[in-house]
PQR file with spaces between the fields and no chain letter, atoms N, CA, C, O and H, PARSE charges and radii, in Angstrom:
ATOM       1  N    UNK     1     -26.592   -7.667  -14.491 -0.4000 1.5000
ATOM       2  CA   UNK     1     -25.765   -6.986  -13.906 -0.0000 2.0000
ATOM       3  C    UNK     1     -24.993   -7.720  -12.757  0.5500 1.7000
ATOM       4  O    UNK     1     -23.769   -7.831  -12.825 -0.5500 1.4000
ATOM       5  N    UNK     2     -25.712   -8.223  -11.695 -0.4000 1.5000
ATOM       6  CA   UNK     2     -25.117   -8.921  -10.581 -0.0000 2.0000
ATOM       7  C    UNK     2     -24.508  -10.264  -10.834  0.5500 1.7000
ATOM       8  O    UNK     2     -23.639  -10.814  -10.158 -0.5500 1.4000
ATOM       9  H    UNK     2     -26.706   -8.133  -11.640  0.4000 1.0000
ATOM      10  N    UNK     3     -25.070  -10.684  -11.860 -0.4000 1.5000
ATOM      11  CA   UNK     3     -24.351  -11.910  -12.244 -0.0000 2.0000
ATOM      12  C    UNK     3     -23.116  -11.878  -12.870  0.5500 1.7000
ATOM      13  O    UNK     3     -22.172  -12.559  -12.467 -0.5500 1.4000
ATOM      14  H    UNK     3     -25.776  -10.238  -12.410  0.4000 1.0000
ATOM      15  N    UNK     4     -23.038  -10.981  -14.029 -0.4000 1.5000
ATOM      16  CA   UNK     4     -22.015  -10.487  -14.463 -0.0000 2.0000
ATOM      17  C    UNK     4     -20.865   -9.904  -13.716  0.5500 1.7000
ATOM      18  O    UNK     4     -19.690  -10.163  -13.977 -0.5500 1.4000
ATOM      19  H    UNK     4     -23.805  -10.428  -14.356  0.4000 1.0000
ATOM      20  N    UNK     5     -21.203   -9.236  -12.930 -0.4000 1.5000
ATOM      21  CA   UNK     5     -20.027   -8.774  -12.029 -0.0000 2.0000
ATOM      22  C    UNK     5     -19.499   -9.682  -11.085  0.5500 1.7000
ATOM      23  O    UNK     5     -18.316   -9.527  -10.781 -0.5500 1.4000
ATOM      24  H    UNK     5     -22.157   -9.025  -12.718  0.4000 1.0000
ATOM      25  N    UNK     6     -20.188  -10.667  -10.520 -0.4000 1.5000
ATOM      26  CA   UNK     6     -19.686  -11.828   -9.790 -0.0000 2.0000
ATOM      27  C    UNK     6     -18.894  -12.629  -10.804  0.5500 1.7000
ATOM      28  O    UNK     6     -17.856  -13.040  -10.285 -0.5500 1.4000
ATOM      29  H    UNK     6     -21.149  -10.792  -10.766  0.4000 1.0000
ATOM      30  N    UNK     7     -19.022  -12.979  -12.027 -0.4000 1.5000
ATOM      31  CA   UNK     7     -18.448  -13.469  -12.799 -0.0000 2.0000
ATOM      32  C    UNK     7     -16.901  -12.910  -13.059  0.5500 1.7000
ATOM      33  O    UNK     7     -15.902  -13.596  -12.843 -0.5500 1.4000
ATOM      34  H    UNK     7     -19.865  -12.645  -12.449  0.4000 1.0000
ATOM      35  N    UNK     8     -16.881  -11.605  -13.539 -0.4000 1.5000
ATOM      36  CA   UNK     8     -15.743  -10.873  -13.498 -0.0000 2.0000
ATOM      37  C    UNK     8     -14.652  -10.815  -12.364  0.5500 1.7000
ATOM      38  O    UNK     8     -13.435  -10.748  -12.539 -0.5500 1.4000
ATOM      39  H    UNK     8     -17.692  -11.048  -13.714  0.4000 1.0000
ATOM      40  N    UNK     9     -15.360  -10.857  -11.111 -0.4000 1.5000
ATOM      41  CA   UNK     9     -14.784  -10.858   -9.942 -0.0000 2.0000
ATOM      42  C    UNK     9     -14.027  -11.976   -9.522  0.5500 1.7000
ATOM      43  O    UNK     9     -12.886  -11.987   -9.062 -0.5500 1.4000
ATOM      44  H    UNK     9     -16.348  -10.911  -10.969  0.4000 1.0000
ATOM      45  N    UNK    10     -14.891  -13.026   -9.762 -0.4000 1.5000
ATOM      46  CA   UNK    10     -14.287  -14.526   -9.876 -0.0000 2.0000
ATOM      47  C    UNK    10     -13.313  -14.901  -10.662  0.5500 1.7000
ATOM      48  O    UNK    10     -12.366  -15.557  -10.227 -0.5500 1.4000
ATOM      49  H    UNK    10     -15.819  -13.017  -10.136  0.4000 1.0000
ATOM      50  N    UNK    11     -13.415  -14.543  -11.886 -0.4000 1.5000
ATOM      51  CA   UNK    11     -12.020  -14.582  -12.731 -0.0000 2.0000
ATOM      52  C    UNK    11     -10.981  -13.872  -12.459  0.5500 1.7000
ATOM      53  O    UNK    11      -9.814  -14.230  -12.617 -0.5500 1.4000
ATOM      54  H    UNK    11     -14.184  -14.010  -12.239  0.4000 1.0000
ATOM      55  N    UNK    12     -11.395  -12.741  -12.000 -0.4000 1.5000
ATOM      56  CA   UNK    12      -9.884  -11.855  -11.562 -0.0000 2.0000
ATOM      57  C    UNK    12      -9.276  -12.283  -10.354  0.5500 1.7000
ATOM      58  O    UNK    12      -8.092  -12.110  -10.065 -0.5500 1.4000
ATOM      59  H    UNK    12     -12.343  -12.450  -11.872  0.4000 1.0000
ATOM      60  N    UNK    13     -10.150  -12.862   -9.645 -0.4000 1.5000
ATOM      61  CA   UNK    13      -9.324  -13.572   -8.283 -0.0000 2.0000
ATOM      62  C    UNK    13      -8.553  -14.944   -8.716  0.5500 1.7000
ATOM      63  O    UNK    13      -7.558  -15.287   -8.078 -0.5500 1.4000
ATOM      64  H    UNK    13     -11.112  -13.004   -9.879  0.4000 1.0000
ATOM      65  N    UNK    14      -8.961  -15.609   -9.653 -0.4000 1.5000
ATOM      66  CA   UNK    14      -8.496  -16.788  -10.052 -0.0000 2.0000
ATOM      67  C    UNK    14      -7.273  -16.400  -10.723  0.5500 1.7000
ATOM      68  O    UNK    14      -6.260  -17.074  -10.537 -0.5500 1.4000
ATOM      69  H    UNK    14      -9.770  -15.330  -10.171  0.4000 1.0000
ATOM      70  N    UNK    15      -7.254  -15.317  -11.536 -0.4000 1.5000
ATOM      71  CA   UNK    15      -6.202  -14.759  -12.437 -0.0000 2.0000
ATOM      72  C    UNK    15      -5.215  -14.352  -11.569  0.5500 1.7000
ATOM      73  O    UNK    15      -4.098  -14.821  -11.787 -0.5500 1.4000
ATOM      74  H    UNK    15      -8.077  -14.769  -11.687  0.4000 1.0000
ATOM      75  N    UNK    16      -5.385  -13.351  -10.336 -0.4000 1.5000
ATOM      76  CA   UNK    16      -4.507  -13.058   -9.277 -0.0000 2.0000
ATOM      77  C    UNK    16      -3.631  -14.256   -8.558  0.5500 1.7000
ATOM      78  O    UNK    16      -2.428  -14.381   -8.327 -0.5500 1.4000
ATOM      79  H    UNK    16      -6.293  -12.970  -10.159  0.4000 1.0000
ATOM      80  N    UNK    17      -4.708  -15.021   -8.329 -0.4000 1.5000
ATOM      81  CA   UNK    17      -4.055  -16.506   -7.509 -0.0000 2.0000
ATOM      82  C    UNK    17      -2.966  -17.058   -8.390  0.5500 1.7000
ATOM      83  O    UNK    17      -1.786  -17.151   -8.049 -0.5500 1.4000
ATOM      84  H    UNK    17      -5.685  -14.919   -8.517  0.4000 1.0000
ATOM      85  N    UNK    18      -3.490  -17.436   -9.611 -0.4000 1.5000
ATOM      86  CA   UNK    18      -2.356  -17.911  -10.631 -0.0000 2.0000
ATOM      87  C    UNK    18      -0.988  -17.248  -10.719  0.5500 1.7000
ATOM      88  O    UNK    18       0.103  -17.803  -10.595 -0.5500 1.4000
ATOM      89  H    UNK    18      -4.448  -17.361   -9.888  0.4000 1.0000
ATOM      90  N    UNK    19      -1.259  -15.859  -10.973 -0.4000 1.5000
ATOM      91  CA   UNK    19      -0.156  -14.871  -10.944 -0.0000 2.0000
ATOM      92  C    UNK    19       0.669  -15.098   -9.759  0.5500 1.7000
ATOM      93  O    UNK    19       1.893  -15.180   -9.865 -0.5500 1.4000
ATOM      94  H    UNK    19      -2.146  -15.408  -11.073  0.4000 1.0000
ATOM      95  N    UNK    20      -0.021  -15.220   -8.466 -0.4000 1.5000
ATOM      96  CA   UNK    20       0.529  -15.327   -7.243 -0.0000 2.0000
ATOM      97  C    UNK    20       1.530  -16.444   -6.978  0.5500 1.7000
ATOM      98  O    UNK    20       2.351  -16.349   -6.066 -0.5500 1.4000
ATOM      99  H    UNK    20      -1.015  -15.154   -8.380  0.4000 1.0000
ATOM     100  N    UNK    21       1.455  -17.508   -7.787 -0.4000 1.5000
ATOM     101  CA   UNK    21       2.436  -18.738   -7.834 -0.0000 2.0000
ATOM     102  C    UNK    21       3.577  -18.178   -8.349  0.5500 1.7000
ATOM     103  O    UNK    21       4.582  -18.821   -8.047 -0.5500 1.4000
ATOM     104  H    UNK    21       0.787  -17.585   -8.528  0.4000 1.0000
ATOM     105  N    UNK    22       3.821  -16.971   -9.182 -0.4000 1.5000
ATOM     106  CA   UNK    22       5.237  -16.699   -9.934 -0.0000 2.0000
ATOM     107  C    UNK    22       5.714  -15.288   -9.356  0.5500 1.7000
ATOM     108  O    UNK    22       6.898  -14.963   -9.263 -0.5500 1.4000
ATOM     109  H    UNK    22       3.004  -16.449   -9.427  0.4000 1.0000
ATOM     110  N    UNK    23       4.584  -14.465   -8.967 -0.4000 1.5000
ATOM     111  CA   UNK    23       5.251  -13.165   -8.489 -0.0000 2.0000
ATOM     112  C    UNK    23       4.361  -12.672   -7.194  0.5500 1.7000
ATOM     113  O    UNK    23       3.143  -12.844   -7.196 -0.5500 1.4000
ATOM     114  H    UNK    23       3.623  -14.730   -9.043  0.4000 1.0000
ATOM     115  N    UNK    24       5.014  -12.074   -6.131 -0.4000 1.5000
ATOM     116  CA   UNK    24       4.382  -11.401   -5.001 -0.0000 2.0000
ATOM     117  C    UNK    24       3.206  -12.304   -4.380  0.5500 1.7000
ATOM     118  O    UNK    24       2.029  -11.968   -4.249 -0.5500 1.4000
ATOM     119  H    UNK    24       6.004  -11.935   -6.129  0.4000 1.0000
ATOM     120  N    UNK    25       3.802  -13.541   -4.026 -0.4000 1.5000
ATOM     121  CA   UNK    25       2.525  -14.535   -3.443 -0.0000 2.0000
ATOM     122  C    UNK    25       1.738  -13.982   -2.337  0.5500 1.7000
ATOM     123  O    UNK    25       0.553  -14.309   -2.283 -0.5500 1.4000
ATOM     124  H    UNK    25       4.758  -13.815   -4.134  0.4000 1.0000
ATOM     125  N    UNK    26       2.192  -13.233   -1.493 -0.4000 1.5000
ATOM     126  CA   UNK    26       1.544  -12.671   -0.324 -0.0000 2.0000
ATOM     127  C    UNK    26       0.417  -11.680   -0.812  0.5500 1.7000
ATOM     128  O    UNK    26      -0.773  -11.834   -0.540 -0.5500 1.4000
ATOM     129  H    UNK    26       3.155  -12.967   -1.538  0.4000 1.0000
ATOM     130  N    UNK    27       0.889  -10.728   -1.502 -0.4000 1.5000
ATOM     131  CA   UNK    27       0.026   -9.752   -2.045 -0.0000 2.0000
ATOM     132  C    UNK    27      -1.042  -10.350   -2.892  0.5500 1.7000
ATOM     133  O    UNK    27      -2.234  -10.176   -2.640 -0.5500 1.4000
ATOM     134  H    UNK    27       1.856  -10.602   -1.723  0.4000 1.0000
ATOM     135  N    UNK    28      -0.612  -11.054   -3.896 -0.4000 1.5000
ATOM     136  CA   UNK    28      -1.729  -11.631   -5.007 -0.0000 2.0000
ATOM     137  C    UNK    28      -2.258  -12.726   -4.349  0.5500 1.7000
ATOM     138  O    UNK    28      -3.456  -12.819   -4.619 -0.5500 1.4000
ATOM     139  H    UNK    28       0.357  -11.195   -4.101  0.4000 1.0000
ATOM     140  N    UNK    29      -1.843  -13.665   -3.537 -0.4000 1.5000
ATOM     141  CA   UNK    29      -2.627  -14.534   -2.969 -0.0000 2.0000
ATOM     142  C    UNK    29      -3.576  -13.964   -1.872  0.5500 1.7000
ATOM     143  O    UNK    29      -4.701  -14.444   -1.733 -0.5500 1.4000
ATOM     144  H    UNK    29      -0.871  -13.589   -3.318  0.4000 1.0000
ATOM     145  N    UNK    30      -3.224  -13.161   -1.260 -0.4000 1.5000
ATOM     146  CA   UNK    30      -4.214  -12.319   -0.351 -0.0000 2.0000
ATOM     147  C    UNK    30      -5.344  -11.653   -1.082  0.5500 1.7000
ATOM     148  O    UNK    30      -6.502  -11.698   -0.667 -0.5500 1.4000
ATOM     149  H    UNK    30      -2.310  -12.771   -1.373  0.4000 1.0000
ATOM     150  N    UNK    31      -4.992  -11.054   -2.142 -0.4000 1.5000
ATOM     151  CA   UNK    31      -5.859  -10.304   -3.043 -0.0000 2.0000
ATOM     152  C    UNK    31      -6.784  -11.275   -3.640  0.5500 1.7000
ATOM     153  O    UNK    31      -7.971  -10.953   -3.694 -0.5500 1.4000
ATOM     154  H    UNK    31      -4.051  -11.017   -2.479  0.4000 1.0000
ATOM     155  N    UNK    32      -6.379  -12.532   -4.141 -0.4000 1.5000
ATOM     156  CA   UNK    32      -7.381  -13.493   -4.479 -0.0000 2.0000
ATOM     157  C    UNK    32      -8.287  -14.067   -3.420  0.5500 1.7000
ATOM     158  O    UNK    32      -9.476  -14.344   -3.575 -0.5500 1.4000
ATOM     159  H    UNK    32      -5.415  -12.793   -4.097  0.4000 1.0000
ATOM     160  N    UNK    33      -7.643  -14.195   -2.437 -0.4000 1.5000
ATOM     161  CA   UNK    33      -8.788  -14.900   -1.093 -0.0000 2.0000
ATOM     162  C    UNK    33      -9.555  -13.540   -0.816  0.5500 1.7000
ATOM     163  O    UNK    33     -10.754  -13.782   -0.678 -0.5500 1.4000
ATOM     164  H    UNK    33      -6.676  -13.970   -2.312  0.4000 1.0000
ATOM     165  N    UNK    34      -9.335  -12.514   -0.720 -0.4000 1.5000
ATOM     166  CA   UNK    34     -10.364  -11.319   -0.292 -0.0000 2.0000
ATOM     167  C    UNK    34     -11.273  -11.253   -1.470  0.5500 1.7000
ATOM     168  O    UNK    34     -12.480  -11.258   -1.228 -0.5500 1.4000
ATOM     169  H    UNK    34      -8.361  -12.317   -0.832  0.4000 1.0000
ATOM     170  N    UNK    35     -10.845  -11.188   -2.811 -0.4000 1.5000
ATOM     171  CA   UNK    35     -12.094  -11.157   -4.057 -0.0000 2.0000
ATOM     172  C    UNK    35     -12.827  -12.646   -3.864  0.5500 1.7000
ATOM     173  O    UNK    35     -14.045  -12.631   -4.043 -0.5500 1.4000
ATOM     174  H    UNK    35      -9.865  -11.185   -3.008  0.4000 1.0000
ATOM     175  N    UNK    36     -12.368  -13.620   -3.602 -0.4000 1.5000
ATOM     176  CA   UNK    36     -13.297  -14.869   -3.511 -0.0000 2.0000
ATOM     177  C    UNK    36     -14.105  -14.777   -2.424  0.5500 1.7000
ATOM     178  O    UNK    36     -15.239  -15.244   -2.528 -0.5500 1.4000
ATOM     179  H    UNK    36     -11.379  -13.632   -3.456  0.4000 1.0000
ATOM     180  N    UNK    37     -13.657  -14.117   -1.080 -0.4000 1.5000
ATOM     181  CA   UNK    37     -14.884  -13.894   -0.329 -0.0000 2.0000
ATOM     182  C    UNK    37     -15.814  -12.981   -0.746  0.5500 1.7000
ATOM     183  O    UNK    37     -16.979  -13.267   -0.468 -0.5500 1.4000
ATOM     184  H    UNK    37     -12.735  -13.738   -0.996  0.4000 1.0000
ATOM     185  N    UNK    38     -15.597  -11.853   -1.398 -0.4000 1.5000
ATOM     186  CA   UNK    38     -16.345  -10.782   -1.890 -0.0000 2.0000
ATOM     187  C    UNK    38     -17.190  -11.693   -2.938  0.5500 1.7000
ATOM     188  O    UNK    38     -18.376  -11.365   -2.970 -0.5500 1.4000
ATOM     189  H    UNK    38     -14.651  -11.620   -1.623  0.4000 1.0000
ATOM     190  N    UNK    39     -16.914  -12.540   -3.620 -0.4000 1.5000
ATOM     191  CA   UNK    39     -17.524  -13.289   -4.763 -0.0000 2.0000
ATOM     192  C    UNK    39     -18.442  -14.043   -3.998  0.5500 1.7000
ATOM     193  O    UNK    39     -19.553  -14.111   -4.524 -0.5500 1.4000
ATOM     194  H    UNK    39     -15.951  -12.806   -3.594  0.4000 1.0000
ATOM     195  N    UNK    40     -18.320  -14.635   -2.910 -0.4000 1.5000
ATOM     196  CA   UNK    40     -19.548  -15.270   -2.148 -0.0000 2.0000
ATOM     197  C    UNK    40     -20.643  -14.791   -2.184  0.5500 1.7000
ATOM     198  O    UNK    40     -21.582  -15.587   -2.189 -0.5500 1.4000
ATOM     199  H    UNK    40     -17.418  -14.580   -2.483  0.4000 1.0000
ATOM     200  N    UNK    41     -20.915  -13.437   -2.219 -0.4000 1.5000
ATOM     201  CA   UNK    41     -22.148  -12.584   -2.084 -0.0000 2.0000
ATOM     202  C    UNK    41     -22.881  -12.891   -3.413  0.5500 1.7000
ATOM     203  O    UNK    41     -24.109  -12.801   -3.415 -0.5500 1.4000
ATOM     204  H    UNK    41     -20.152  -12.791   -2.214  0.4000 1.0000
ATOM     205  N    UNK    42     -22.235  -13.240   -4.526 -0.4000 1.5000
ATOM     206  CA   UNK    42     -22.803  -13.188   -5.840 -0.0000 2.0000
ATOM     207  C    UNK    42     -23.193  -14.720   -6.222  0.5500 1.7000
ATOM     208  O    UNK    42     -22.712  -15.609   -5.520 -0.5500 1.4000
ATOM     209  H    UNK    42     -21.238  -13.312   -4.524  0.4000 1.0000
ATOM     210  N    UNK    43     -23.843  -14.983   -7.050 -0.4000 1.5000
ATOM     211  CA   UNK    43     -24.438  -16.252   -7.441 -0.0000 2.0000
ATOM     212  C    UNK    43     -23.202  -17.451   -7.937  0.5500 1.7000
ATOM     213  O    UNK    43     -23.394  -18.666   -7.968 -0.5500 1.4000
ATOM     214  H    UNK    43     -24.234  -14.261   -7.621  0.4000 1.0000
ATOM     215  N    UNK    44     -22.082  -16.831   -8.256 -0.4000 1.5000
ATOM     216  CA   UNK    44     -21.111  -17.770   -8.796 -0.0000 2.0000
ATOM     217  C    UNK    44     -20.495  -18.233   -7.608  0.5500 1.7000
ATOM     218  O    UNK    44     -19.648  -17.493   -7.107 -0.5500 1.4000
ATOM     219  H    UNK    44     -21.927  -15.844   -8.231  0.4000 1.0000
ATOM     220  N    UNK    45     -20.795  -19.492   -6.966 -0.4000 1.5000
ATOM     221  CA   UNK    45     -19.973  -19.981   -5.980 -0.0000 2.0000
ATOM     222  C    UNK    45     -18.878  -20.760   -6.009  0.5500 1.7000
ATOM     223  O    UNK    45     -18.003  -20.884   -5.152 -0.5500 1.4000
ATOM     224  H    UNK    45     -21.483  -20.093   -7.373  0.4000 1.0000
ATOM     225  N    UNK    46     -19.011  -21.377   -7.265 -0.4000 1.5000
ATOM     226  CA   UNK    46     -17.666  -22.301   -7.624 -0.0000 2.0000
ATOM     227  C    UNK    46     -16.595  -21.342   -7.896  0.5500 1.7000
ATOM     228  O    UNK    46     -15.476  -21.570   -7.438 -0.5500 1.4000
ATOM     229  H    UNK    46     -19.721  -21.277   -7.962  0.4000 1.0000
ATOM     230  N    UNK    47     -16.861  -20.098   -8.723 -0.4000 1.5000
ATOM     231  CA   UNK    47     -15.590  -19.292   -8.971 -0.0000 2.0000
ATOM     232  C    UNK    47     -15.172  -18.971   -7.571  0.5500 1.7000
ATOM     233  O    UNK    47     -14.010  -19.189   -7.228 -0.5500 1.4000
ATOM     234  H    UNK    47     -17.770  -19.913   -9.095  0.4000 1.0000
ATOM     235  N    UNK    48     -15.998  -18.494   -6.789 -0.4000 1.5000
ATOM     236  CA   UNK    48     -15.496  -18.056   -5.427 -0.0000 2.0000
ATOM     237  C    UNK    48     -14.488  -18.805   -4.520  0.5500 1.7000
ATOM     238  O    UNK    48     -13.428  -18.552   -3.948 -0.5500 1.4000
ATOM     239  H    UNK    48     -16.941  -18.317   -7.067  0.4000 1.0000
ATOM     240  N    UNK    49     -15.475  -20.019   -4.692 -0.4000 1.5000
ATOM     241  CA   UNK    49     -14.472  -21.346   -3.801 -0.0000 2.0000
ATOM     242  C    UNK    49     -13.110  -21.614   -4.372  0.5500 1.7000
ATOM     243  O    UNK    49     -12.068  -21.713   -3.724 -0.5500 1.4000
ATOM     244  H    UNK    49     -16.336  -20.224   -5.157  0.4000 1.0000
ATOM     245  N    UNK    50     -13.260  -21.722   -5.704 -0.4000 1.5000
ATOM     246  CA   UNK    50     -11.827  -21.922   -6.356 -0.0000 2.0000
ATOM     247  C    UNK    50     -10.815  -20.941   -6.328  0.5500 1.7000
ATOM     248  O    UNK    50      -9.631  -21.258   -6.440 -0.5500 1.4000
ATOM     249  H    UNK    50     -14.106  -21.642   -6.230  0.4000 1.0000
ATOM     250  N    UNK    51     -11.270  -19.521   -6.157 -0.4000 1.5000
ATOM     251  CA   UNK    51     -10.301  -18.536   -5.926 -0.0000 2.0000
ATOM     252  C    UNK    51      -9.834  -18.543   -4.570  0.5500 1.7000
ATOM     253  O    UNK    51      -8.651  -18.246   -4.399 -0.5500 1.4000
ATOM     254  H    UNK    51     -12.232  -19.264   -6.066  0.4000 1.0000
ATOM     255  N    UNK    52     -10.555  -18.833   -3.556 -0.4000 1.5000
ATOM     256  CA   UNK    52     -10.274  -18.843   -2.219 -0.0000 2.0000
ATOM     257  C    UNK    52      -9.292  -19.842   -2.111  0.5500 1.7000
ATOM     258  O    UNK    52      -8.176  -19.548   -1.684 -0.5500 1.4000
ATOM     259  H    UNK    52     -11.515  -19.074   -3.695  0.4000 1.0000
ATOM     260  N    UNK    53      -9.619  -21.167   -2.500 -0.4000 1.5000
ATOM     261  CA   UNK    53      -8.540  -22.519   -2.499 -0.0000 2.0000
ATOM     262  C    UNK    53      -7.326  -21.916   -2.933  0.5500 1.7000
ATOM     263  O    UNK    53      -6.411  -21.735   -2.129 -0.5500 1.4000
ATOM     264  H    UNK    53     -10.526  -21.406   -2.848  0.4000 1.0000
ATOM     265  N    UNK    54      -7.228  -21.569   -4.204 -0.4000 1.5000
ATOM     266  CA   UNK    54      -5.975  -20.943   -4.830 -0.0000 2.0000
ATOM     267  C    UNK    54      -5.240  -19.942   -3.951  0.5500 1.7000
ATOM     268  O    UNK    54      -4.028  -20.052   -3.769 -0.5500 1.4000
ATOM     269  H    UNK    54      -7.971  -21.716   -4.857  0.4000 1.0000
ATOM     270  N    UNK    55      -5.919  -19.023   -3.436 -0.4000 1.5000
ATOM     271  CA   UNK    55      -5.254  -17.980   -2.708 -0.0000 2.0000
ATOM     272  C    UNK    55      -4.646  -18.573   -1.450  0.5500 1.7000
ATOM     273  O    UNK    55      -3.493  -18.268   -1.144 -0.5500 1.4000
ATOM     274  H    UNK    55      -6.904  -18.933   -3.584  0.4000 1.0000
ATOM     275  N    UNK    56      -5.382  -19.429   -0.684 -0.4000 1.5000
ATOM     276  CA   UNK    56      -4.996  -20.010    0.580 -0.0000 2.0000
ATOM     277  C    UNK    56      -3.912  -20.978    0.012  0.5500 1.7000
ATOM     278  O    UNK    56      -3.091  -21.206    0.901 -0.5500 1.4000
ATOM     279  H    UNK    56      -6.319  -19.677   -0.932  0.4000 1.0000
ATOM     280  N    UNK    57      -3.673  -21.501   -0.918 -0.4000 1.5000
ATOM     281  CA   UNK    57      -2.501  -22.444   -1.460 -0.0000 2.0000
ATOM     282  C    UNK    57      -1.247  -21.669   -1.896  0.5500 1.7000
ATOM     283  O    UNK    57      -0.099  -22.089   -1.753 -0.5500 1.4000
ATOM     284  H    UNK    57      -4.340  -21.317   -1.640  0.4000 1.0000
ATOM     285  N    UNK    58      -1.562  -20.595   -2.396 -0.4000 1.5000
ATOM     286  CA   UNK    58      -0.446  -19.612   -2.699 -0.0000 2.0000
ATOM     287  C    UNK    58       0.204  -19.257   -1.426  0.5500 1.7000
ATOM     288  O    UNK    58       1.427  -19.333   -1.309 -0.5500 1.4000
ATOM     289  H    UNK    58      -2.495  -20.254   -2.513  0.4000 1.0000
ATOM     290  N    UNK    59      -0.638  -18.837   -0.374 -0.4000 1.5000
ATOM     291  CA   UNK    59      -0.017  -18.224    0.698 -0.0000 2.0000
ATOM     292  C    UNK    59       0.797  -19.475    1.484  0.5500 1.7000
ATOM     293  O    UNK    59       1.906  -19.279    1.981 -0.5500 1.4000
ATOM     294  H    UNK    59      -1.631  -18.775   -0.469  0.4000 1.0000
ATOM     295  N    UNK    60       0.149  -20.725    1.539 -0.4000 1.5000
ATOM     296  CA   UNK    60       0.720  -21.652    2.224 -0.0000 2.0000
ATOM     297  C    UNK    60       2.028  -22.203    1.698  0.5500 1.7000
ATOM     298  O    UNK    60       2.975  -22.567    2.395 -0.5500 1.4000
ATOM     299  H    UNK    60      -0.752  -20.884    1.136  0.4000 1.0000
ATOM     300  N    UNK    61       1.944  -22.221    0.133 -0.4000 1.5000
ATOM     301  CA   UNK    61       3.221  -22.664   -0.316 -0.0000 2.0000
ATOM     302  C    UNK    61       4.412  -21.782    0.080  0.5500 1.7000
ATOM     303  O    UNK    61       5.548  -22.158    0.371 -0.5500 1.4000
ATOM     304  H    UNK    61       1.174  -21.925   -0.433  0.4000 1.0000
ATOM     305  N    UNK    62       3.929  -20.546    0.033 -0.4000 1.5000
ATOM     306  CA   UNK    62       5.179  -19.593    0.364 -0.0000 2.0000
ATOM     307  C    UNK    62       5.456  -19.507    1.862  0.5500 1.7000
ATOM     308  O    UNK    62       6.498  -18.929    2.172 -0.5500 1.4000
ATOM     309  H    UNK    62       3.006  -20.241   -0.203  0.4000 1.0000
ATOM     310  N    UNK    63       4.735  -19.962    2.780 -0.4000 1.5000
ATOM     311  CA   UNK    63       5.046  -19.988    4.011 -0.0000 2.0000
ATOM     312  C    UNK    63       5.813  -21.245    4.359  0.5500 1.7000
ATOM     313  O    UNK    63       6.553  -21.248    5.343 -0.5500 1.4000
ATOM     314  H    UNK    63       3.889  -20.431    2.528  0.4000 1.0000
ATOM     315  N    UNK    64       5.669  -22.297    3.604 -0.4000 1.5000
ATOM     316  CA   UNK    64       6.603  -23.459    4.005 -0.0000 2.0000
ATOM     317  C    UNK    64       7.696  -23.550    3.237  0.5500 1.7000
ATOM     318  O    UNK    64       8.461  -24.485    3.473 -0.5500 1.4000
ATOM     319  H    UNK    64       5.067  -22.295    2.805  0.4000 1.0000
ATOM     320  N    UNK    65       7.967  -22.761    2.325 -0.4000 1.5000
ATOM     321  CA   UNK    65       9.409  -22.883    1.461 -0.0000 2.0000
ATOM     322  C    UNK    65      10.543  -22.287    2.434  0.5500 1.7000
ATOM     323  O    UNK    65      11.716  -22.247    2.062 -0.5500 1.4000
ATOM     324  H    UNK    65       7.345  -22.002    2.134  0.4000 1.0000
């Protein structure tokens, strides 16, 4: 159960980060960042770091536009 929940949280965070490129970047990028940090508690570290980096990129791109 723990592995499955980590996978779902990681993929949800990545989907939110990608959606953040197109709509509500501060909210969705921030949510992806927080979910990525939560996902670090699970064994799926790659999904967690990808979602964290995408969330940071979304937020930074909107700040510098």
